[in-house]
PyMOL CGO cylinders between C-alpha atoms (Angstrom):
from pymol import cmd
from pymol.cgo import CYLINDER

trace = [
    CYLINDER, -44.16, 29.47, -29.17, -45.32, 30.01, -32.75, 0.3, 1, 1, 1, 1, 1, 1,
    CYLINDER, -45.32, 30.01, -32.75, -42.30, 28.16, -34.13, 0.3, 1, 1, 1, 1, 1, 1,
    CYLINDER, -42.30, 28.16, -34.13, -43.05, 25.13, -32.01, 0.3, 1, 1, 1, 1, 1, 1,
    CYLINDER, -43.05, 25.13, -32.01, -46.68, 25.14, -33.15, 0.3, 1, 1, 1, 1, 1, 1,
    CYLINDER, -46.68, 25.14, -33.15, -45.59, 25.30, -36.78, 0.3, 1, 1, 1, 1, 1, 1,
    CYLINDER, -45.59, 25.30, -36.78, -43.09, 22.50, -36.19, 0.3, 1, 1, 1, 1, 1, 1,
    CYLINDER, -43.09, 22.50, -36.19, -45.75, 20.30, -34.63, 0.3, 1, 1, 1, 1, 1, 1,
    CYLINDER, -45.75, 20.30, -34.63, -48.12, 21.00, -37.53, 0.3, 1, 1, 1, 1, 1, 1,
    CYLINDER, -48.12, 21.00, -37.53, -45.45, 20.11, -40.12, 0.3, 1, 1, 1, 1, 1, 1,
    CYLINDER, -45.45, 20.11, -40.12, -44.51, 16.89, -38.34, 0.3, 1, 1, 1, 1, 1, 1,
    CYLINDER, -44.51, 16.89, -38.34, -48.16, 15.89, -38.02, 0.3, 1, 1, 1, 1, 1, 1,
    CYLINDER, -48.16, 15.89, -38.02, -48.79, 16.58, -41.70, 0.3, 1, 1, 1, 1, 1, 1,
    CYLINDER, -48.79, 16.58, -41.70, -45.77, 14.55, -42.81, 0.3, 1, 1, 1, 1, 1, 1,
    CYLINDER, -45.77, 14.55, -42.81, -46.68, 11.68, -40.48, 0.3, 1, 1, 1, 1, 1, 1,
    CYLINDER, -46.68, 11.68, -40.48, -50.23, 11.51, -41.77, 0.3, 1, 1, 1, 1, 1, 1,
    CYLINDER, -50.23, 11.51, -41.77, -49.03, 11.20, -45.37, 0.3, 1, 1, 1, 1, 1, 1,
    CYLINDER, -49.03, 11.20, -45.37, -47.34, 7.88, -44.66, 0.3, 1, 1, 1, 1, 1, 1,
    CYLINDER, -47.34, 7.88, -44.66, -50.47, 6.60, -42.93, 0.3, 1, 1, 1, 1, 1, 1,
    CYLINDER, -50.47, 6.60, -42.93, -52.53, 7.24, -46.05, 0.3, 1, 1, 1, 1, 1, 1,
    CYLINDER, -52.53, 7.24, -46.05, -50.29, 5.20, -48.38, 0.3, 1, 1, 1, 1, 1, 1,
    CYLINDER, -50.29, 5.20, -48.38, -51.78, 1.93, -49.62, 0.3, 1, 1, 1, 1, 1, 1,
    CYLINDER, -51.78, 1.93, -49.62, -48.94, -0.18, -48.18, 0.3, 1, 1, 1, 1, 1, 1,
    CYLINDER, -48.94, -0.18, -48.18, -50.76, -3.41, -48.95, 0.3, 1, 1, 1, 1, 1, 1,
    CYLINDER, -50.76, -3.41, -48.95, -50.59, -2.56, -52.64, 0.3, 1, 1, 1, 1, 1, 1,
    CYLINDER, -50.59, -2.56, -52.64, -46.96, -1.39, -52.47, 0.3, 1, 1, 1, 1, 1, 1,
    CYLINDER, -46.96, -1.39, -52.47, -45.50, -4.48, -50.79, 0.3, 1, 1, 1, 1, 1, 1,
    CYLINDER, -45.50, -4.48, -50.79, -44.88, -7.40, -53.14, 0.3, 1, 1, 1, 1, 1, 1,
    CYLINDER, -44.88, -7.40, -53.14, -44.94, -10.75, -51.30, 0.3, 1, 1, 1, 1, 1, 1,
    CYLINDER, -44.94, -10.75, -51.30, -42.33, -13.40, -52.15, 0.3, 1, 1, 1, 1, 1, 1,
    CYLINDER, -42.33, -13.40, -52.15, -41.11, -16.85, -51.20, 0.3, 1, 1, 1, 1, 1, 1,
    CYLINDER, -41.11, -16.85, -51.20, -37.86, -16.84, -53.17, 0.3, 1, 1, 1, 1, 1, 1,
    CYLINDER, -37.86, -16.84, -53.17, -35.53, -14.23, -54.68, 0.3, 1, 1, 1, 1, 1, 1,
    CYLINDER, -35.53, -14.23, -54.68, -36.64, -14.95, -58.26, 0.3, 1, 1, 1, 1, 1, 1,
    CYLINDER, -36.64, -14.95, -58.26, -40.04, -13.37, -57.50, 0.3, 1, 1, 1, 1, 1, 1,
    CYLINDER, -40.04, -13.37, -57.50, -38.51, -9.94, -56.78, 0.3, 1, 1, 1, 1, 1, 1,
    CYLINDER, -38.51, -9.94, -56.78, -37.60, -7.29, -59.33, 0.3, 1, 1, 1, 1, 1, 1,
    CYLINDER, -37.60, -7.29, -59.33, -34.05, -6.02, -59.85, 0.3, 1, 1, 1, 1, 1, 1,
    CYLINDER, -34.05, -6.02, -59.85, -32.87, -3.96, -56.90, 0.3, 1, 1, 1, 1, 1, 1,
    CYLINDER, -32.87, -3.96, -56.90, -35.05, -5.86, -54.41, 0.3, 1, 1, 1, 1, 1, 1,
    CYLINDER, -35.05, -5.86, -54.41, -34.34, -8.84, -52.16, 0.3, 1, 1, 1, 1, 1, 1,
    CYLINDER, -34.34, -8.84, -52.16, -36.76, -11.39, -50.77, 0.3, 1, 1, 1, 1, 1, 1,
    CYLINDER, -36.76, -11.39, -50.77, -36.66, -11.03, -47.00, 0.3, 1, 1, 1, 1, 1, 1,
    CYLINDER, -36.66, -11.03, -47.00, -39.37, -11.74, -44.42, 0.3, 1, 1, 1, 1, 1, 1,
    CYLINDER, -39.37, -11.74, -44.42, -41.69, -12.90, -47.23, 0.3, 1, 1, 1, 1, 1, 1,
    CYLINDER, -41.69, -12.90, -47.23, -41.60, -9.46, -48.93, 0.3, 1, 1, 1, 1, 1, 1,
    CYLINDER, -41.60, -9.46, -48.93, -39.55, -7.88, -51.70, 0.3, 1, 1, 1, 1, 1, 1,
    CYLINDER, -39.55, -7.88, -51.70, -37.56, -5.15, -49.97, 0.3, 1, 1, 1, 1, 1, 1,
    CYLINDER, -37.56, -5.15, -49.97, -35.19, -2.57, -51.50, 0.3, 1, 1, 1, 1, 1, 1,
    CYLINDER, -35.19, -2.57, -51.50, -31.60, -3.87, -51.29, 0.3, 1, 1, 1, 1, 1, 1,
    CYLINDER, -31.60, -3.87, -51.29, -30.38, -0.79, -49.41, 0.3, 1, 1, 1, 1, 1, 1,
    CYLINDER, -30.38, -0.79, -49.41, -33.09, -1.09, -46.71, 0.3, 1, 1, 1, 1, 1, 1,
    CYLINDER, -33.09, -1.09, -46.71, -33.34, -4.88, -46.48, 0.3, 1, 1, 1, 1, 1, 1,
    CYLINDER, -33.34, -4.88, -46.48, -30.07, -5.38, -44.65, 0.3, 1, 1, 1, 1, 1, 1,
    CYLINDER, -30.07, -5.38, -44.65, -28.55, -8.50, -46.18, 0.3, 1, 1, 1, 1, 1, 1,
    CYLINDER, -28.55, -8.50, -46.18, -28.30, -8.92, -49.91, 0.3, 1, 1, 1, 1, 1, 1,
    CYLINDER, -28.30, -8.92, -49.91, -27.97, -12.19, -51.83, 0.3, 1, 1, 1, 1, 1, 1,
]
cmd.load_cgo(trace, "trace")
């Protein structure tokens, strides 16, 4: 019982951290690949990390 309560508290704390991030400031909008930094691709009008964006190039 105590372990499950601790687990729920940890999951809630970790989940709330991502909700507090200023995602609007972290996402760089783009129209073409030249607008993104190295290691990022322009996909869905945003510069996304190559490893998470799916297609590269």
